[in-house]
BAGU-403949 format. One record per residue (C-alpha): residue in three letters; y, x, z. Coordinates in Angstrom, 1 decimal. Each point is the difference from the previous one (the first is absolute). Example, Ala and Ser with C-alpha at 12.3 -4.5 7.8 and 13.67 -1.06 7.14 Angstrom:
2
REC	res	Y	X	Z
REC	ala	-4.5	12.3	7.8;
REC	ser	3.4	1.4	-0.7;
//
This chain:
554
REC	res	Y	X	Z
REC	met	-2.5	-39.5	-8.6;
REC	thr	-2.0	3.0	1.2;
REC	asn	-0.9	0.4	3.6;
REC	thr	-2.7	2.7	0.0;
REC	ile	-0.8	3.2	-1.8;
REC	asp	-3.2	2.0	-0.3;
REC	ala	-0.9	3.7	-0.1;
REC	lys	0.3	0.2	-3.8;
REC	met	3.6	-1.4	0.0;
REC	leu	0.9	2.2	3.0;
REC	ala	-1.2	3.1	-1.9;
REC	lys	2.1	-1.0	-3.0;
REC	met	3.0	-0.5	2.2;
REC	phe	-0.5	3.4	1.7;
REC	leu	-0.2	1.8	-3.4;
REC	ala	3.0	-1.8	-1.2;
REC	gly	1.9	1.0	3.1;
REC	ala	-1.0	3.6	-0.5;
REC	lys	1.0	0.0	-3.7;
REC	asn	3.4	-1.5	0.8;
REC	leu	0.6	2.7	2.7;
REC	glu	-1.0	2.7	-2.4;
REC	ser	2.4	-1.3	-2.6;
REC	lys	2.9	0.1	2.5;
REC	lys	-0.8	3.2	1.8;
REC	glu	2.9	2.1	-1.5;
REC	trp	2.5	-2.8	0.8;
REC	ile	-1.4	0.0	3.6;
REC	asn	0.2	3.8	0.2;
REC	asp	3.7	-0.3	-0.9;
REC	leu	0.6	-2.1	3.1;
REC	asn	-0.6	3.0	2.2;
REC	val	2.9	0.3	2.5;
REC	phe	0.5	3.7	-0.6;
REC	pro	0.8	0.7	-3.7;
REC	val	-2.5	2.8	-0.1;
REC	pro	-2.2	0.7	-3.1;
REC	asp	-3.2	-0.7	1.9;
REC	gly	0.6	-3.6	1.1;
REC	asp	-3.6	-1.1	-0.1;
REC	thr	-0.5	-3.4	1.7;
REC	gly	-1.0	-1.7	-3.2;
REC	thr	-2.3	2.8	-1.0;
REC	asn	-1.7	0.1	3.4;
REC	met	-0.5	-3.8	0.1;
REC	thr	-1.3	0.0	-3.6;
REC	leu	-2.5	2.7	0.6;
REC	thr	-1.2	-1.7	3.2;
REC	ile	-0.6	-3.4	-1.6;
REC	met	-1.5	1.5	-3.2;
REC	ser	-2.6	1.8	2.1;
REC	ala	-1.3	-3.4	0.9;
REC	ala	0.8	-1.6	-3.3;
REC	lys	-2.4	2.3	-1.8;
REC	asp	-2.9	-1.2	2.2;
REC	val	1.0	-3.6	-0.3;
REC	ala	0.3	0.2	-3.8;
REC	ala	-3.6	1.4	-0.1;
REC	met	-1.4	-3.1	1.7;
REC	glu	-1.5	-2.5	-2.4;
REC	asn	-0.7	-2.9	2.4;
REC	pro	1.5	0.7	3.4;
REC	asn	-0.6	-2.1	3.0;
REC	met	2.6	-0.1	2.8;
REC	ala	-1.8	2.6	2.1;
REC	ser	-0.4	2.6	-2.7;
REC	leu	3.5	-0.6	-1.3;
REC	cys	1.5	0.4	3.4;
REC	lys	-1.9	3.2	0.5;
REC	ala	1.2	1.5	-3.3;
REC	ile	3.6	-0.9	0.8;
REC	ser	0.0	1.3	3.6;
REC	ser	-2.1	3.1	-0.5;
REC	gly	1.7	1.0	-3.3;
REC	ser	3.5	-0.4	1.2;
REC	leu	-0.8	1.7	3.4;
REC	arg	-1.3	3.1	-1.7;
REC	gly	2.6	0.1	-2.7;
REC	ala	2.9	-0.6	2.4;
REC	arg	2.8	2.6	-0.2;
REC	gly	3.5	0.1	1.5;
REC	asn	1.2	-2.3	2.7;
REC	ser	0.5	-2.9	-2.3;
REC	gly	-3.5	0.4	-1.5;
REC	val	-1.7	0.2	3.4;
REC	ile	1.8	-3.1	1.2;
REC	leu	-1.0	-1.8	-3.2;
REC	ser	-3.6	1.0	0.5;
REC	gln	0.2	-1.3	3.6;
REC	leu	1.4	-3.3	-1.2;
REC	phe	-3.0	-0.3	-2.4;
REC	arg	-2.4	1.0	2.7;
REC	gly	1.2	-2.7	2.4;
REC	phe	0.2	-2.6	-2.7;
REC	thr	-3.6	0.6	-1.3;
REC	lys	-1.4	0.3	3.5;
REC	ser	1.2	-3.6	0.6;
REC	ile	-1.5	-1.5	-3.2;
REC	arg	-3.2	2.1	-0.8;
REC	glu	-2.4	-2.6	1.4;
REC	lys	1.6	-2.9	-1.9;
REC	asn	-1.2	-1.4	-3.3;
REC	glu	3.3	-1.6	-0.9;
REC	leu	3.5	0.4	1.3;
REC	asn	2.3	-2.9	0.9;
REC	ile	3.5	0.0	1.4;
REC	ser	-1.2	0.1	3.6;
REC	val	-2.1	3.1	-0.7;
REC	phe	2.8	1.7	-1.9;
REC	ala	2.4	-0.6	2.9;
REC	asp	-2.5	1.6	2.4;
REC	ala	-0.6	2.9	-2.4;
REC	phe	3.7	0.7	-0.4;
REC	glu	0.5	0.2	3.7;
REC	lys	-3.1	2.3	0.4;
REC	ala	1.5	2.2	-2.7;
REC	val	3.3	0.4	1.8;
REC	glu	-1.7	0.5	3.4;
REC	thr	-2.2	2.8	-1.4;
REC	ala	2.9	1.7	-1.8;
REC	tyr	2.3	0.0	3.0;
REC	lys	-2.7	1.5	2.1;
REC	ala	-0.4	2.9	-2.5;
REC	val	3.6	1.1	0.5;
REC	met	0.9	1.7	3.3;
REC	lys	3.6	-1.1	0.0;
REC	pro	0.4	-3.0	-2.4;
REC	lys	3.5	-0.2	-1.5;
REC	glu	1.5	-3.3	-1.2;
REC	gly	1.6	-0.2	-3.4;
REC	thr	-3.1	1.5	-1.6;
REC	ile	-3.1	-1.2	-1.8;
REC	leu	-1.3	-1.2	3.4;
REC	thr	2.9	-2.4	0.3;
REC	val	-0.5	-1.4	-3.4;
REC	ala	-3.7	-0.5	0.7;
REC	lys	0.8	-1.6	3.3;
REC	gly	2.4	-2.4	-1.8;
REC	ala	-2.8	-1.0	-2.5;
REC	ala	-2.4	-0.6	2.9;
REC	thr	2.5	-2.1	2.0;
REC	lys	0.7	-2.2	-3.0;
REC	ala	-3.8	-0.3	-0.7;
REC	arg	-0.6	-1.2	3.5;
REC	glu	2.9	-2.4	-0.1;
REC	leu	-1.2	-1.6	-3.3;
REC	ser	-3.6	-0.3	1.4;
REC	asp	1.2	-1.7	3.2;
REC	glu	2.1	-2.4	-2.0;
REC	gly	-3.1	-1.1	-1.9;
REC	cys	0.8	1.5	-3.4;
REC	asp	-3.1	-0.5	-2.2;
REC	asp	1.0	1.4	-3.4;
REC	leu	-0.5	3.8	-0.4;
REC	thr	2.6	0.0	-2.9;
REC	val	2.7	-1.2	2.4;
REC	phe	-1.4	2.2	2.8;
REC	phe	0.2	3.2	-2.0;
REC	asp	3.4	-0.9	-1.6;
REC	glu	1.6	-0.7	3.3;
REC	ile	-1.4	3.2	1.6;
REC	ile	1.4	2.2	-2.8;
REC	lys	3.4	-1.7	0.1;
REC	tyr	0.2	0.5	3.8;
REC	ala	-1.3	3.6	0.0;
REC	asp	2.5	0.8	-2.8;
REC	gly	2.7	-1.2	2.3;
REC	val	-1.3	2.2	2.8;
REC	leu	0.0	2.9	-2.4;
REC	glu	3.7	-0.7	-0.9;
REC	gln	0.8	0.2	3.7;
REC	thr	-1.6	3.4	0.6;
REC	pro	3.4	1.8	-0.5;
REC	glu	1.4	-2.0	2.9;
REC	met	-2.9	1.3	2.2;
REC	leu	0.2	3.7	-1.0;
REC	pro	3.6	1.3	-0.4;
REC	val	-1.3	2.9	-2.2;
REC	leu	-1.2	-2.6	-2.6;
REC	lys	3.4	-1.7	0.1;
REC	gln	1.9	3.2	-0.5;
REC	ala	-2.2	1.0	-2.9;
REC	gly	0.3	-3.4	-1.5;
REC	val	-3.7	-0.7	-0.3;
REC	val	-2.7	-2.2	1.4;
REC	asp	-3.1	1.5	1.6;
REC	ser	-2.2	1.6	-2.7;
REC	gly	-3.3	-0.7	1.8;
REC	gly	1.0	-3.6	0.5;
REC	gln	0.8	-0.3	-3.7;
REC	gly	-3.3	1.6	-0.9;
REC	leu	-1.8	-2.7	2.1;
REC	met	1.9	-2.7	-1.7;
REC	gln	-1.1	1.2	-3.4;
REC	val	-3.6	-0.2	1.1;
REC	leu	0.5	-3.5	1.2;
REC	lys	1.9	-1.1	-3.1;
REC	gly	-2.7	1.5	-2.3;
REC	ala	-2.7	-1.7	1.9;
REC	tyr	1.9	-3.3	-0.2;
REC	asp	0.4	0.3	-3.8;
REC	ala	-3.8	0.4	-0.3;
REC	phe	-0.5	-3.1	2.2;
REC	leu	2.3	-2.0	-2.3;
REC	gly	-2.2	1.0	-2.9;
REC	lys	2.6	2.2	-1.8;
REC	glu	-1.4	2.3	-2.6;
REC	ile	-0.3	3.4	1.6;
REC	asp	-1.7	3.2	-1.3;
REC	leu	-2.2	1.0	2.9;
REC	thr	-1.3	3.1	-1.7;
REC	leu	0.6	3.1	2.1;
REC	ser	1.7	2.9	-1.6;
REC	glu	-2.2	3.0	-0.7;
REC	asp	2.8	2.3	1.1;
REC	val	0.4	-1.5	3.4;
REC	gln	-0.3	3.0	2.3;
REC	thr	-1.5	-1.1	3.3;
REC	ser	0.1	3.5	1.5;
REC	pro	2.7	2.3	-1.5;
REC	val	-0.2	2.3	3.0;
REC	lys	-1.8	3.2	-0.9;
REC	ala	-2.9	0.5	2.4;
REC	asn	-2.7	2.6	0.2;
REC	val	-2.9	-2.3	-0.8;
REC	glu	1.7	-0.9	-3.3;
REC	ala	1.1	3.6	-1.0;
REC	gln	-2.9	1.6	-1.9;
REC	ala	1.6	2.5	-2.4;
REC	asp	-2.1	3.0	1.1;
REC	met	-1.3	2.0	-2.9;
REC	glu	-3.5	-0.3	1.3;
REC	ile	-0.9	-3.5	1.2;
REC	lys	-3.1	0.1	2.2;
REC	phe	-0.6	-3.8	-0.1;
REC	gly	0.9	-1.5	-3.3;
REC	tyr	0.1	-3.8	0.5;
REC	cys	2.6	-1.8	2.1;
REC	thr	-1.9	-3.1	1.2;
REC	glu	1.7	-2.9	1.7;
REC	phe	-1.3	-3.5	0.9;
REC	ile	0.1	-2.7	2.7;
REC	ile	-3.1	-1.1	1.8;
REC	met	0.0	-3.7	0.8;
REC	leu	-2.2	0.2	3.1;
REC	ser	-3.1	-2.1	0.4;
REC	arg	-1.4	1.8	3.0;
REC	asn	1.4	1.6	3.2;
REC	phe	2.0	3.1	-0.6;
REC	asn	0.5	1.4	3.5;
REC	ile	1.3	3.5	0.9;
REC	lys	-3.5	1.5	-0.3;
REC	asn	-0.4	-1.5	-3.5;
REC	glu	3.4	1.3	-1.0;
REC	met	-0.8	3.5	1.3;
REC	asp	-3.3	0.0	-1.8;
REC	phe	1.6	-1.1	-3.2;
REC	lys	2.7	2.6	0.2;
REC	gly	-2.6	2.6	0.8;
REC	tyr	-2.0	-0.9	-3.1;
REC	leu	3.2	0.1	-2.2;
REC	glu	0.8	3.4	1.4;
REC	ser	-3.5	1.2	-1.2;
REC	ile	0.8	-1.0	-3.6;
REC	gly	3.8	0.6	-0.3;
REC	asp	3.4	0.5	1.6;
REC	ser	3.5	-1.6	0.3;
REC	ile	-1.7	-2.8	1.9;
REC	val	1.9	-3.0	1.3;
REC	val	-1.9	-2.9	1.6;
REC	val	2.2	-2.7	1.6;
REC	ala	-1.7	-3.0	1.5;
REC	asp	2.0	-3.3	0.6;
REC	asp	-2.0	-3.0	1.2;
REC	asp	-2.3	-1.0	-2.8;
REC	val	1.1	2.6	-2.7;
REC	val	-0.2	3.8	-0.2;
REC	lys	2.2	2.0	-2.3;
REC	val	-1.8	3.2	-1.3;
REC	his	1.3	3.0	-1.9;
REC	val	-2.1	3.1	-0.8;
REC	his	-0.1	2.8	-2.4;
REC	thr	-3.5	0.7	-1.1;
REC	asn	-2.1	1.2	-3.0;
REC	asp	-2.3	-3.0	0.2;
REC	pro	1.9	-3.3	0.6;
REC	gly	-3.3	-1.9	-0.2;
REC	leu	-1.2	1.4	3.3;
REC	ala	3.1	-1.2	1.8;
REC	ile	-0.3	-3.4	-1.6;
REC	gln	-3.7	-0.4	0.8;
REC	lys	0.7	0.9	3.7;
REC	ala	3.0	-2.4	0.2;
REC	leu	-2.1	-2.9	-1.5;
REC	lys	-2.1	0.1	3.2;
REC	tyr	3.0	-1.4	1.9;
REC	gly	1.2	-2.6	-2.4;
REC	ala	1.3	-0.9	-3.5;
REC	leu	2.5	2.3	-1.7;
REC	ser	3.3	-0.8	-1.6;
REC	asn	3.0	1.8	-1.5;
REC	leu	-2.3	2.8	-1.2;
REC	lys	1.8	2.8	-1.7;
REC	ile	-1.4	3.4	-1.2;
REC	asp	2.2	2.7	-1.6;
REC	asn	-1.2	3.2	-1.6;
REC	met	2.5	2.4	1.7;
REC	arg	-1.1	3.0	-2.1;
REC	leu	0.9	-1.8	-3.2;
REC	glu	3.2	-1.3	1.5;
REC	his	0.9	3.5	1.2;
REC	gln	-0.5	1.5	-3.5;
REC	glu	2.2	-2.8	-1.5;
REC	lys	2.7	0.7	2.5;
REC	leu	0.0	3.7	-0.7;
REC	phe	0.1	-0.6	-3.7;
REC	lys	3.0	-2.4	0.3;
REC	ala	1.8	2.2	2.5;
REC	gly	-0.8	3.3	-1.8;
REC	gln	-0.5	1.8	3.3;
REC	asn	-2.7	0.9	2.5;
REC	glu	2.0	-0.5	3.2;
REC	pro	-1.7	-2.4	2.3;
REC	glu	2.0	-2.4	2.1;
REC	lys	-1.0	0.1	3.7;
REC	thr	1.7	-2.0	2.6;
REC	ala	-2.1	0.4	3.1;
REC	ala	0.0	2.8	2.6;
REC	ser	-3.6	0.7	-0.9;
REC	glu	-2.3	-1.1	-2.8;
REC	glu	-3.2	1.3	1.8;
REC	pro	-2.0	-2.1	2.4;
REC	met	1.6	0.5	3.4;
REC	pro	-2.0	1.4	2.9;
REC	his	-0.2	-2.2	3.1;
REC	lys	2.8	0.4	2.5;
REC	glu	1.2	-1.9	3.1;
REC	val	3.5	-0.7	-1.3;
REC	gly	1.3	-0.3	-3.5;
REC	phe	3.4	-0.8	-1.6;
REC	ile	1.2	-2.1	-2.9;
REC	ala	3.6	0.2	-1.2;
REC	val	1.8	-1.9	-2.7;
REC	ser	2.1	2.4	-2.0;
REC	val	1.8	0.4	-3.3;
REC	gly	1.1	3.2	-1.7;
REC	glu	-1.9	3.3	-0.6;
REC	gly	2.0	1.9	2.6;
REC	ile	-0.4	-2.6	2.7;
REC	asn	-3.7	-0.3	-0.7;
REC	glu	-0.4	3.7	0.5;
REC	ile	1.9	-0.1	3.3;
REC	phe	-2.3	-2.7	1.3;
REC	lys	-3.1	1.9	-1.2;
REC	gly	1.3	3.1	1.8;
REC	leu	0.4	-2.0	3.2;
REC	gly	-3.7	-1.0	-0.1;
REC	ile	0.1	-3.5	-1.6;
REC	asp	-3.5	-0.8	-1.3;
REC	tyr	0.8	-2.6	-2.6;
REC	ile	3.3	-0.7	-1.8;
REC	ile	0.6	-3.4	-1.6;
REC	glu	2.7	0.4	-2.6;
REC	gly	2.5	-2.8	0.4;
REC	gly	3.1	-0.9	2.0;
REC	gln	3.3	-1.3	-1.3;
REC	thr	-0.9	-0.4	-3.6;
REC	met	-3.6	-1.2	0.4;
REC	asn	-1.3	-1.5	3.2;
REC	pro	-3.7	0.6	0.7;
REC	ser	-2.2	-3.1	0.5;
REC	thr	-2.2	-0.8	2.9;
REC	glu	-3.0	1.0	-2.2;
REC	asp	1.6	3.4	-0.7;
REC	met	0.1	0.4	3.8;
REC	leu	-3.6	-1.0	0.3;
REC	asn	-1.1	2.4	-2.7;
REC	ala	1.8	2.8	1.7;
REC	ile	-1.5	-0.8	3.4;
REC	glu	-3.4	0.0	-1.6;
REC	lys	0.5	3.5	-1.4;
REC	val	1.2	1.5	3.3;
REC	asn	-3.2	0.9	1.9;
REC	ala	1.4	-0.3	3.5;
REC	asp	-0.7	-2.2	3.1;
REC	thr	3.8	-0.6	0.5;
REC	val	2.4	-0.2	-3.0;
REC	phe	3.8	0.1	0.4;
REC	ile	2.0	-1.6	-2.8;
REC	leu	3.6	1.0	-0.7;
REC	pro	1.5	-2.7	-2.3;
REC	asn	3.3	1.8	-0.3;
REC	asn	1.8	-3.1	-1.3;
REC	lys	0.9	-3.2	1.8;
REC	asn	-1.4	-2.0	-2.9;
REC	ile	-3.5	1.5	0.3;
REC	ile	-0.6	-0.5	3.8;
REC	leu	-1.3	-3.5	-0.3;
REC	ala	-2.5	1.0	-2.6;
REC	ala	-1.2	2.8	2.2;
REC	asn	-0.3	-2.4	3.0;
REC	gln	-2.0	-2.4	-2.1;
REC	ala	-2.4	2.7	-1.0;
REC	gln	-0.3	1.0	3.6;
REC	met	-1.2	-3.5	0.9;
REC	met	-2.6	0.1	-2.7;
REC	val	-1.7	3.2	1.0;
REC	glu	-2.7	-0.1	2.7;
REC	asp	-1.9	3.3	-0.2;
REC	lys	3.0	2.2	0.7;
REC	lys	2.9	0.0	2.3;
REC	ile	3.2	-0.4	-2.0;
REC	val	3.4	0.9	1.5;
REC	val	3.1	-1.0	-2.0;
REC	val	3.0	1.9	0.9;
REC	pro	3.0	-2.1	-1.2;
REC	thr	1.8	2.8	-1.9;
REC	lys	2.7	-1.4	-2.2;
REC	thr	1.0	3.2	-1.9;
REC	val	-1.6	3.2	-1.2;
REC	pro	1.9	2.1	2.7;
REC	gln	-1.3	-2.3	2.7;
REC	gly	-3.5	0.6	-1.4;
REC	ile	0.5	3.7	0.1;
REC	thr	1.3	-0.1	3.6;
REC	ala	-3.0	-2.3	1.0;
REC	val	-2.7	2.4	-1.2;
REC	ile	1.8	3.1	1.4;
REC	asn	-0.1	-1.6	3.4;
REC	tyr	-3.7	-0.8	0.0;
REC	val	-1.8	1.7	2.9;
REC	ser	-3.8	0.4	-0.3;
REC	asp	-0.5	-0.1	3.8;
REC	met	1.5	-3.4	0.3;
REC	thr	-1.6	-3.4	-0.6;
REC	ala	0.7	-2.0	-3.1;
REC	glu	2.1	-2.4	2.1;
REC	glu	1.9	2.8	1.6;
REC	asn	0.7	1.6	-3.3;
REC	ala	1.1	-3.3	-1.6;
REC	glu	2.5	-0.6	2.9;
REC	thr	1.3	3.6	-0.3;
REC	met	0.4	-0.3	-3.8;
REC	lys	1.9	-3.3	0.4;
REC	gln	2.4	1.5	2.5;
REC	glu	0.6	3.1	-2.2;
REC	ile	0.6	-1.9	-3.2;
REC	ser	2.6	-2.1	1.8;
REC	asn	2.1	3.2	0.2;
REC	val	-0.1	0.6	-3.7;
REC	lys	3.0	-1.1	-2.1;
REC	thr	-0.7	-0.4	-3.8;
REC	gly	2.4	-0.2	-2.9;
REC	gln	-1.0	-0.5	-3.7;
REC	val	2.1	0.2	-3.1;
REC	thr	-0.6	-2.0	-3.1;
REC	tyr	2.1	-2.0	-2.6;
REC	ala	1.0	-3.6	-0.3;
REC	val	-1.4	-2.2	-2.6;
REC	arg	2.6	-2.8	0.3;
REC	asp	3.4	-0.8	1.4;
REC	thr	0.1	-1.4	3.5;
REC	val	1.6	0.3	3.5;
REC	ile	-2.1	1.1	2.9;
REC	asp	1.2	1.1	3.5;
REC	asp	3.5	-0.6	-1.2;
REC	lys	-0.4	2.6	-2.7;
REC	glu	0.7	-0.9	-3.6;
REC	ile	-2.8	1.4	-2.2;
REC	lys	0.1	0.3	-3.8;
REC	gln	-3.0	0.3	-2.3;
REC	gly	-0.7	3.7	-0.4;
REC	asp	1.6	1.1	3.3;
REC	tyr	-1.9	2.3	2.3;
REC	met	-0.9	-1.4	3.4;
REC	gly	-0.9	1.7	3.3;
REC	ile	-2.2	-2.4	1.9;
REC	gly	-0.6	0.6	3.7;
REC	asp	-2.5	-1.6	2.4;
REC	ala	2.2	-3.1	0.5;
REC	gly	2.0	-0.3	-3.2;
REC	ile	2.2	1.6	-2.6;
REC	leu	1.8	3.1	1.3;
REC	ser	1.8	1.3	-3.1;
REC	val	0.8	-1.0	-3.6;
REC	gly	1.6	1.9	-2.8;
REC	ser	-0.3	1.5	-3.5;
REC	asp	-1.0	3.5	1.0;
REC	val	-3.6	0.5	1.4;
REC	ser	0.9	3.1	2.0;
REC	asp	3.1	-1.6	1.6;
REC	val	-1.9	-3.2	0.8;
REC	thr	-2.8	2.0	1.6;
REC	tyr	2.4	2.1	2.0;
REC	his	1.9	-3.0	1.3;
REC	met	-3.3	-1.7	0.8;
REC	val	-0.9	3.0	2.2;
REC	gln	3.4	-0.2	1.7;
REC	glu	-0.7	-3.6	0.9;
REC	met	-3.5	0.8	1.3;
REC	met	1.1	2.8	2.4;
REC	asp	0.7	0.0	3.7;
REC	asp	0.2	2.7	2.7;
REC	asp	-3.7	-0.2	0.9;
REC	leu	-1.4	0.9	-3.4;
REC	glu	-1.3	3.5	-0.5;
REC	leu	-2.0	0.1	-3.3;
REC	ile	0.9	-1.3	-3.5;
REC	ser	-2.8	0.0	-2.5;
REC	ile	0.8	-0.5	-3.7;
REC	tyr	-2.7	-1.1	-2.5;
REC	tyr	1.4	0.0	-3.6;
REC	gly	-1.5	-2.1	-2.7;
REC	glu	-1.4	0.6	-3.5;
REC	asp	3.4	-0.6	-1.6;
REC	val	1.9	2.5	2.1;
REC	thr	0.2	3.7	-0.9;
REC	glu	-0.7	2.7	2.6;
REC	glu	3.5	1.4	-0.5;
REC	ala	1.6	-3.4	0.7;
REC	ala	-2.1	-0.4	3.1;
REC	glu	0.8	3.5	1.3;
REC	ser	3.7	-0.8	-0.5;
REC	leu	-0.3	-3.2	2.0;
REC	lys	-1.8	1.9	2.8;
REC	ala	2.8	2.5	0.2;
REC	arg	2.6	-2.7	0.2;
REC	ile	-1.9	-1.8	2.8;
REC	ala	-0.6	3.2	1.9;
REC	glu	3.7	0.8	-0.1;
REC	ala	0.9	-3.4	1.4;
REC	phe	-2.7	0.1	2.7;
REC	pro	-0.4	3.7	1.1;
REC	ser	-1.9	-0.9	3.2;
REC	cys	-2.8	-1.6	-2.0;
REC	asp	-3.0	1.6	-1.6;
REC	ile	-0.2	-1.0	-3.7;
REC	glu	-3.3	-0.1	-1.9;
REC	leu	-0.2	-0.5	-3.7;
REC	gln	-3.3	-1.0	-1.7;
REC	tyr	-1.0	-1.3	-3.4;
REC	gly	-1.2	-3.6	0.4;
REC	gly	-0.5	-0.9	-3.7;
REC	gln	0.5	-3.7	0.7;
REC	pro	1.1	-2.2	-2.8;
REC	ile	3.1	-2.3	0.1;
REC	tyr	1.2	1.4	3.3;
REC	tyr	2.1	3.1	-0.6;
REC	tyr	0.0	1.0	3.6;
REC	ile	-2.0	-1.0	3.1;
REC	ile	1.7	1.5	3.1;
REC	ser	-1.1	-0.1	3.6;
REC	ala	2.0	0.9	3.1;
REC	glu	-1.6	0.4	3.4;
//
């Protein structure tokens, strides 16, 4: 009978949970309620946990405090998508409860499970039952019950929790009608169960390959600090490391350190979190950055890449000299009072945001959700006292909010834009003479007047909103559900617009994607203009993947 576990066993359990989630990610993606080609819950949760798993795997002899720090900080910064952010908050609460313990028994686990759930619920503005939160709460409830009953065998404890939480997961369709109609359980809850089951297998001593895949991409979002394909690279070595602090690193120390890095390089990111500091700099002399950092503590996760060499290899393989740039500006930005960050996808939409004065574009959105760290990197690059963030996707808002809470030297304002058209409307309504709070309130009011419809294709058969959908059908998805379904993309888009319209709407904006010809888009515009002669119709190239049309009405 086993009644305690130490840090070494907990690390093994965490890695096994991460590996099990990774192996099931595509299955979890397929549980997405909407049968869209970018169902990404499994991917988001995997990238979140793998961000921490890389740090845990690098630890040779972890103690409970260092292990908890690696799990909490790694998952917090790697968190992407609502499911990933909630998972990171579960880890944050759990590790906060156990970090001062040497060994964990059932009573400690029960407390930690409850703290995990409490922390995760606080992170969500309007918690919804029938989700990963409900499954986590079920696990915590069972843990407390077993502890109060005097259970003293961790094998029994974990087994009973998993059985009970699995039962809660099976009930999620009864809590969320949309799950029941689609015939699936909650994907985030299923992801959490795979973490718990993988961890339990490791505890039982099952043979598990804990080697992390080399091709695990912990940051697929293209961000300016990673894009260095310029023909002339001023600073040749991309240098990254983590400082394990052994002395005080206050705001003054941080500013002095950043100032030094600016004197020897560019593309600087310095993010401090309790007793660690993550550093990224492009420089011609990595040794100088390392020597300076050693004054503050020991270094780990050191990585130096020769960007000039990598660039030449890329050009050789690609057979072209066209650099890939994804930011509104590659040059250091002059200081300003207010700056803007927008999440965007598609060449045309990127250009629209740049034209509206967006300082930094994070490429992401439906097909790839930016992480909290992507947000922090972008905030670091925008040289402004106040930074507005436009997530432009409901699944990115939590990551933006999490980044907002982690930044102390700038005022961060997250405008909860759920679609690209809402983001465009928000920035258009910014007024320089108003305060940040006044602008945020105005933007929120204006985006509530924007209706958005998006057209994509179905990846499986299902029934949603009483509409029978077959694999390969086109779907027009509105702000609150499926508006139209059919086999012709133009017809589906047209009928979607019909469902969106009411007498108060005056402007229809059409953004056509990379798979739509200009001729087809012009034909659709003419058809909509004929049906709604009192509306102004605007047609613009968006260049977005997967979504044939994004249409706004306001």
